[in-house]
N, C-alpha and C positions, 0 to 999 in steps of 0.2 A: 470592451475588454480592458483589463488592467494595463497599466504602463509596463514597458519592457522590463524595468528593474524589479517588478513584482508580477511577472508573467504567470498567469494562472490563478491569481488571487482576485476575487470578485467581491463587490459590496453585498450582493444578495445571493442566497442559495439558488433561487430560480435562475439567475443569470449564469451562475457557475455550471449548473446542470445543463442548461441550454447550450453553452459553449462546448461542454464535453460531448454532447450528442453530435454536434457538428464535427468535432475532431474525430470521433470514433468512425465516422464514415470514410476517413482516409486510411483506415487500417485493414482494408479488405484483403490486401495482398500480404503473404508471409514475408516477402522481401521488405516491405515497408516496416513491418514489425521488427524484423532483424535490424534494420537501420536504426530505428528508435531505441532498441535495446542496447545496441553497441554504443550509442551516444550516452545513454544512461550509465552504462558500466564505466565508461571513461570519465564522465563528470562526477559520478559517485566516488570513484577512487581519487580523482584529482582534488576534490573538495572535502575528503573524508576528515581531515584533521580540523579544518575550519568549522565544519558542522559539529564535530565532537566538542570542540571548545565552546561553541555557542550553546550546545545542549547542556553542558555542565554549568555554564554561567547562568542560563535562564532557569533551569529546573533545580539547581543545587544538589543534584543527585549524580552519583557515579564518579568515575575517573576518566580523564580525557583519553589516556592511552587505551583503556578498555573500549570506550566508545569508538575511538579511531579504528581499532581492530575489527569491531563489529561492522562498521560502515564499509571498510575494505572487503571484509568477508562477504557481505551481501552484494556488493557491486561485482565481485568476481564470481561468486559461487551460486547465486540464485539461478535456478534452471530457466531457460528461455524456450525458444521455438523448437529446440531439439527434443523437447518432451511431448510435442504434439504427436498423437498416435492414431492416424486414420486406420480403419479396418477395411479389408477387402474380402468379400465372400464370393465364392464361385460355386457353380452347380450346373446341372443340366439345362437350366433355363436362362443362364447368363451370369453376369457379374454385377455385384452390388458394392458400391463404395460408401462407407459410413465415415463422416467427418463431424466433429463437434463444432457447433456454431457458437459465436461469442454471445455474451449476455447483453452487450451494449455499453451502458454506463454502469459501473459497479461502485457501490459506496464502501469506502474503507474508513473505519474508525481506528485511530492510532493512539498509542499511549504516550505518557510523559517519560517513561523509563528508557525507551529506545526509540526516540522519535525519528531521527534521520534514517537509521537502519531499517525501520519498518516502512518508511516511505519508499526507500530504494528497493527493498524486497518486493513490496506489493506492486510497485510500478512495473518492475520487470516481469513478474509472473502474470499480472493481469493484462499487460500489453501483449505478451506472448500469445495469449489466448484471444487477442483481437478486441480487447475492451479499452475504453478510456476510464478514468478513475476520478471520482469526487471524494476528496479526503475530508474527514471531520477530526482534526487533531485535538488532543487533550489541550484545554485552554492554558495549562501551565507550561506547555511546550509549543505554543502557537508560532513564536518567532522563528525557531529553528525549523519547524515543520514547513512554514511558508517559504523560508529560505531554501530548503531542500527542493521543494516543488518548483520554485522559480529557477534554480540552477539546472534542474533536470529538463524543464521545459525549454530553456534557452539552448541547451545542448541538442535537444531533439530538433528544434527549428533550424539551428545552425547546420545540422546535418541534412536538412531537406525534408524533415517530417512535419506533420500537422501541428498547428498551434493548439494549446489547451488540451492536450491529451491527459494532463494531470491538473486538476483544479481544486480550489478550496475557497473558503470565505475569509474576509478580512478579520472578522471578530467571531471565531468559533466559540460555542458554549454547549452546554448539555442539550439545549433546545435544538441545536444544529443536528446533533446525532439523532435525537428523537424524531425530527422531521424526516430524516433520511430513512428511518426504520419503516416509514409509511409512504415515502415519496413516490408518486405515480411514475411509471416508466423505468424504475430501477428494480431489477429482479433478483439481484444478489447482494448480500452484505458480507463484508469481511471485517470482523471485529477483533481487535487485539487490545487487551486491557485487563482491568481488575474484574473480580467476580460480579460487581454491581452492574457494570456496563454490559457484560456478557449476558447476565440474567435479564436486564432490561431489553436487550435486543431480542432475546428468545421469547419474552412475554409479549412484546408489543409489535411484532411483525409477523406477517404471513409469507414473507419472502424467503428464498433460500438463504441459509446462514452458514458461514464458516467462521467459527469463533475459537479464540485461544485466550484462556483466562490467565490468572496470575501465575507467574513462573514459580518453580520450587527451588529455593536457594539451597546450595549444598550444605550438609551438616556432617559433623564427625560424631560417631557413636563409639565410644571406647569401652573397655572392659568393665568400667565402673557404672555403666548406665543401667537404668531400669528399662529393659528392652520394650516391654509392653507400653510403658508410658511414652518412650521415645517414638515408637511407631504411631501411637495415637496423636502425638503432638505434631 
């Protein structure tokens, strides 16, 4: 395992996934998931500004205040275990309880545009469902992504949760993501990024895929605009 100051960061992808598999076994109870998520929310908000500053410094994109607001919003507002929805069916022959099972280790590809916010969001939502997470951050945002993963892991462990629920590699690159698209034992991919990475994930995996491509920036269309051209653009 990595040292405490970089908890969850591993030299190899194989080691990272192996550690996440062990950690996921500690998430069988909803109570443990709640504990881990509460720790993530607190740490995400506590370190929101530091992570925003690091993101802007490393990537050269965005404004600190905007990234700070996004980090806080994800820490506070990402749904947790309250969204789990078991079903109960009754009839003449008895009662049936249907509950969704976790995937195990989920692979999360994260962007350079909102690195810490995406780590916080995916960590909460995937742990709520009983999964651990192997992150493949954009190489241009590896430092802030690794820092976020470390801080959240430290908070989880300090609260009494398993080590290495959130993991990544020390030197992420495009090959890291490509390996995860086909990595044995990982059944679900969560991909946030540009059109190219989403298309690569779609083409090169037979795993279940949740993908979000490039965001749509707001535009102003005034009375002088060519509406057809504006819509096409």
